[in-house]
C-alpha positions in Angstrom: -87.8 295.5 -31.7 -84.5 296.0 -30.0 -86.2 296.2 -26.5 -88.2 293.0 -27.2 -84.9 291.2 -28.0 -83.3 292.5 -24.8 -86.2 291.3 -22.7 -86.2 287.8 -24.4 -82.4 287.6 -23.9 -82.7 288.8 -20.4 -85.2 286.0 -19.6 -83.0 283.3 -21.1 -80.0 284.7 -19.1 -82.0 284.8 -15.9 -83.3 281.2 -16.4 -79.8 279.9 -16.9 -78.3 281.7 -13.8 -81.3 280.7 -11.6 -80.9 277.1 -12.8 -77.2 277.1 -11.8 -77.7 278.7 -8.4 -76.2 276.5 -5.7 -77.8 278.1 -2.6 -80.6 280.3 -1.2 -78.2 283.1 -0.6 -77.1 283.1 -4.3 -80.7 282.8 -5.4 -81.7 285.9 -3.4 -78.8 287.8 -5.1 -80.2 286.9 -8.5 -83.7 288.1 -7.5 -82.3 291.5 -6.6 -80.2 291.5 -9.8 -83.2 290.9 -12.1 -86.3 292.1 -10.3 -85.0 294.7 -7.8 -85.7 298.4 -8.1 -82.3 298.8 -9.8 -82.5 295.4 -11.5 -82.1 294.4 -15.1 -85.8 294.3 -16.0 -86.3 297.8 -14.5 -83.3 299.1 -16.5 -84.8 297.8 -19.8 -88.2 299.3 -19.0 -86.7 302.7 -18.6 -86.4 302.7 -22.4 -90.3 302.6 -22.7 -90.3 306.4 -22.9 -88.7 306.2 -26.3 -91.4 303.9 -27.7 -94.4 304.9 -29.8 -97.8 304.7 -28.2 -98.6 301.6 -30.3 -95.4 299.8 -29.2 -95.8 300.5 -25.5 -98.7 298.1 -24.7 -97.0 295.3 -26.6 -93.7 295.7 -24.8 -95.4 296.4 -21.5 -97.2 293.1 -21.7 -93.9 291.3 -22.7 -92.1 292.9 -19.8 -94.8 291.7 -17.3 -94.6 288.2 -18.8 -90.8 288.2 -18.4 -91.1 289.4 -14.9 -93.7 286.7 -14.0 -91.5 284.0 -15.7 -88.4 285.0 -13.7 -90.5 285.2 -10.5 -91.9 281.7 -11.1 -88.5 280.3 -11.9 -87.1 281.8 -8.7 -90.0 280.3 -6.6 -89.4 276.9 -8.2 -85.7 277.0 -7.6 -86.2 278.3 -4.0 -88.5 275.3 -3.3 -86.0 272.9 -4.8 -83.1 274.3 -2.8 -85.1 274.3 0.5 -86.0 270.6 -0.1 -82.3 269.8 -0.7 -81.3 271.7 2.4 -83.9 269.8 4.5 -82.8 266.5 3.2 -79.2 267.3 3.9 -80.1 268.4 7.4 -82.1 265.3 8.1 -79.3 263.1 6.8 -76.8 264.8 9.1 -79.0 264.7 12.2 -80.4 261.2 11.6 -80.6 259.0 14.8 -80.3 255.3 14.2 -83.0 254.0 16.5 -81.8 250.4 15.8 -78.6 251.0 17.8 -78.6 249.6 21.3 -79.2 252.2 24.0 -76.8 253.0 26.8 -77.5 250.7 29.8 -78.7 252.6 32.9 -77.0 251.2 35.9 -79.4 251.1 38.9 -78.1 251.2 42.4 -79.1 249.1 45.4 -79.0 249.5 49.2 -75.6 248.9 50.9 -75.2 245.4 52.2 -75.4 246.6 55.8 -78.7 248.5 55.0 -80.0 245.2 53.5 -79.2 243.3 56.7 -80.8 246.0 58.9 -83.9 246.1 56.8 -84.2 242.4 56.8 -84.1 242.4 60.6 -86.5 245.3 60.9 -89.0 243.5 58.6 -88.9 240.5 60.9 -89.6 242.4 64.1 -92.2 244.6 62.4 -94.0 241.4 61.6 -93.9 240.5 65.3 -95.6 243.7 66.3 -92.4 245.7 67.3 -91.9 249.4 66.8 -88.7 250.6 65.0 -87.6 253.7 66.9 -84.5 255.8 66.0 -82.7 258.4 67.9 -79.8 260.9 67.8 -76.2 259.8 67.6 -75.1 262.6 69.9 -76.2 261.8 73.4 -75.7 262.8 77.0 -73.6 260.8 79.5 -76.7 260.4 81.6 -78.8 258.6 79.0 -75.9 256.7 77.4 -74.4 255.3 80.6 -76.3 256.1 83.9 -79.7 255.2 82.6 -78.5 251.7 81.6 -77.0 251.0 85.0 -73.5 252.3 84.3 -72.9 255.0 86.9 -69.8 257.2 87.0 -66.5 255.2 87.5 -68.2 251.9 86.8 -65.5 249.5 85.4 -67.7 248.4 82.5 -67.4 251.9 81.1 -63.9 251.1 80.0 -65.1 248.7 77.3 -67.3 251.5 75.9 -64.9 254.5 75.8 -66.1 256.9 73.2 -65.7 260.3 71.6 -66.6 263.2 74.0 -67.8 266.6 72.7 -68.0 267.9 76.3 -67.6 266.0 79.6 -71.4 265.4 79.5 -72.1 265.1 75.8 -70.7 262.3 73.6 -71.2 260.1 70.6 -73.4 257.2 71.7 -71.7 253.9 72.3 -74.9 251.9 71.8 -78.6 252.5 70.9 -79.7 251.8 74.5 -80.4 255.5 75.2 -83.4 255.3 72.8 -84.8 252.5 74.9 -84.4 254.5 78.1 -86.1 257.5 76.6 -88.9 255.4 75.1 -89.4 253.5 78.4 -89.9 256.6 80.5 -92.5 257.9 78.0 -94.4 254.6 77.4 -97.9 254.3 78.9 -98.4 250.6 79.8 -102.1 251.1 80.1 -102.0 251.0 76.3 -100.2 247.7 76.1 -96.7 246.3 76.3 -93.6 248.0 75.0 -92.0 246.1 72.1 -89.3 248.0 70.2 -86.0 247.7 68.3 -83.7 250.7 67.9 -81.3 250.5 64.9 -78.5 253.0 64.2 -74.9 253.9 64.0 -72.7 253.9 67.2 -69.2 254.9 68.1 -66.4 253.6 70.3 -62.8 254.6 70.5 -61.5 251.3 69.1 -58.4 250.9 67.0 -59.6 249.9 63.5 -58.6 246.4 62.4 -60.2 243.4 60.7 -62.9 243.0 63.4 -63.1 246.4 65.1 -64.1 249.8 63.9 -64.5 253.2 65.6 -68.0 253.3 64.1 -70.4 250.5 63.4 -74.1 249.6 63.5 -76.2 248.2 66.2 -79.8 247.0 66.7 -81.0 246.7 70.2 -84.4 245.3 71.1 -86.6 245.4 74.2 -89.9 243.9 75.4 -91.5 245.1 78.6 -94.7 243.7 80.0 -96.1 241.5 82.7 -95.0 237.9 82.9 -92.2 238.0 80.4 -89.7 235.2 80.8 -86.4 233.9 79.5 -88.4 231.5 77.3 -89.9 234.5 75.5 -86.4 235.8 74.9 -85.1 232.5 73.6 -88.1 232.0 71.2 -87.6 235.5 69.8 -83.9 234.9 69.2 -84.5 231.5 67.6 -86.7 233.2 65.1 -84.0 235.8 64.4 -81.3 233.1 63.9 -83.4 231.1 61.5 -84.3 234.2 59.6 -80.7 235.4 59.1 -78.9 232.1 58.9 -81.4 229.4 57.8 -84.3 227.3 59.1 -81.9 224.5 60.3 -80.1 226.8 62.8 -80.3 226.3 66.6 -79.2 228.6 69.3 -77.7 228.2 72.8 -77.5 230.6 75.7 -74.4 230.9 77.8 -74.3 232.8 81.1 -72.6 236.2 80.9 -72.6 239.7 82.4 -74.1 243.0 81.2 -74.8 245.8 83.7 -78.3 246.5 82.2 -79.6 242.9 82.3 -79.9 240.3 85.0 -79.5 237.4 84.3 -77.4 238.0 81.1 -76.5 235.6 78.4 -74.3 235.3 75.3 -76.2 233.8 72.4 -74.6 231.4 70.0 -76.0 230.0 66.7 -75.1 226.6 65.4 -72.5 226.9 62.6 -74.2 227.4 59.2 -71.1 226.2 57.4 -70.5 222.8 59.0 -73.9 222.3 60.6 -72.3 222.0 64.1 -69.6 219.4 63.2 -66.7 221.9 63.6 -64.8 223.9 61.0 -62.6 227.0 60.7 -65.6 229.4 60.8 -66.8 228.1 64.2 -63.2 227.3 65.4 -64.1 223.6 65.6 -66.8 224.3 68.3 -69.9 224.0 66.1 -71.2 227.3 67.5 -70.8 231.0 66.6 -71.4 233.9 69.0 -73.8 236.4 67.5 -75.2 238.6 70.2 -75.7 239.4 73.9 -79.0 239.5 75.7 -80.8 239.1 79.1 -83.7 240.0 81.3 -83.9 243.7 81.8 -82.3 244.8 85.1 -84.9 246.0 87.7 -82.8 249.0 88.4 -83.1 250.1 84.7 -86.9 249.8 85.0 -87.1 251.7 88.2 -85.0 254.6 86.8 -87.6 255.0 84.1 -90.5 255.0 86.6 -91.6 251.5 85.8 -92.7 249.2 88.7 -90.2 246.3 88.5 -92.4 244.2 90.8 -95.2 244.3 88.2 -93.3 244.6 84.9 -90.3 242.8 83.5 -88.9 242.0 80.2 -85.9 241.2 78.1 -83.4 243.1 76.0 -80.9 242.1 73.3 -78.3 243.8 71.2 -76.7 242.6 67.9 -74.3 244.1 65.3 -75.5 244.0 61.7 -71.9 244.4 60.7 -71.0 241.1 62.4 -74.1 239.4 61.1 -73.1 240.4 57.5 -69.5 239.2 58.1 -70.7 235.8 59.2 -73.5 235.5 56.7 -71.3 236.3 53.7 -67.9 235.2 54.8 -66.4 238.7 55.0 -63.1 238.6 56.8 -62.5 242.4 57.3 -65.1 244.8 58.6 -63.4 247.7 57.0 -64.5 246.5 53.6 -68.0 247.7 54.4 -66.8 251.3 54.7 -64.4 251.7 51.8 -67.1 252.1 49.2 -65.3 249.8 46.8 -67.8 248.9 44.1 -66.1 245.7 43.3 -66.8 244.5 46.8 -70.3 246.0 47.3 -71.7 244.8 44.0 -71.4 241.2 45.2 -74.4 241.7 47.5 -77.4 241.9 45.2 -80.7 242.6 46.8 -83.0 239.6 46.5 -86.5 240.0 44.9 
């Protein structure tokens, strides 16, 4: 009966310790303590050899019941501890989905890109091609092919950065027009193109000048093209960029690659032509230069100037943006100051 008492006491002791276990690691230690090969239950059962044959089955059955009871209690406690651990983990890792999320700031095109895309969209709608070219050019295409031979005085206004005596950073996008003109097959129709891009000149940077800026040049070559076609095209451009009420005027000027040449003014969009500080009390603002393509430029590209003619124009998106938005320093466009650039939200 002493062994029976030991097993009963062992069961009660095991239940108490298992009930007080605070973690899975401690619970595993109790399993080894009571049910392991060298555990308490095994130690008690070693005394079976001293029992009578009649006592052995009774105590063997009791020992199995004790072992099963301890095993069941361990399983219950393990399940309880695992549930508590899971609840604790979930509580620590809980994400409050009701909290406001972090706002994702979306970017937008630079204001100059917006201006250029607006102009491109206008001319694409009129059937023009948008053709781009390299910023590194040869002296021949940059100057000579647009009627600016060596030692021509007009070259002084377009001094640039030279890589070699014959290779330079382009001063305008006119070389694209020269290259396109010599490749165009007029049997397939007229040439209508604009060439946007970045250009360079050796200017001293100030509020209205920059050593790099953007330019969009346009050209139309076909039979029977007149100055009226040029004026109509530029009127559409002025109304698109500055408002439907705008008018333009053409003033005689000089450019080596056009003849005749004109400066193009738009009626002041601030005062409506009455005179103000923006238009310097004249009612007009100069926006671009243009003219009828010089016959010599056509001939150098292998185009018969007696049969074909056309017009060309060049404008600066930087200047258009300055006028349209009242920016008084061109350098602001290139400083990447977010406080400045965020003012120009893309429409639509």
